[in-house]
C-alpha positions, 0 to 999 in steps of 0.5 A: 503523473501524481505528486505526493504532498505528504505521507504519514501513518495513521490508525484508521477509524473506519474500514479502508481498502489498501490501494495496491492489494485491495484487501480490506482493513478494520478500524484500529489498523495502522496504515500509511495514508498518502495525500497526492495531487493528480490532474489538478485533484487532491486525493488520499490513498491508504497503504497496508504495511505489506504493500509498503514493504513490497513497494520498498523492496521491489524494483519500482523506480522512486515516485512510480505511480501505482494504480488501484489494485496493481499488486492484487494481480501481481503473482510476484506480490502474492509469492512474496507475501506467502514467503513473508508470512511463513517467515513471520510464523517461525519467529 
């Protein structure tokens, strides 16, 4: 189990991959960087805005660990994302 040290939004300066969906993002994109400890190691993970929203709206329990690529293989995530994008297009 990991422990979050801090979480903040940053404008990335080099290409990054979202830890949850594994999509690639270009410099200038705002992502959430989460610094955490796990098994005595300190690490960072980068989250895209879509995955942040999905995580907050889903039934994950607070503090539940998300492993690299967990959302990539989740059909509910992609269905939610299609619905969200369709709504965004109509706004």
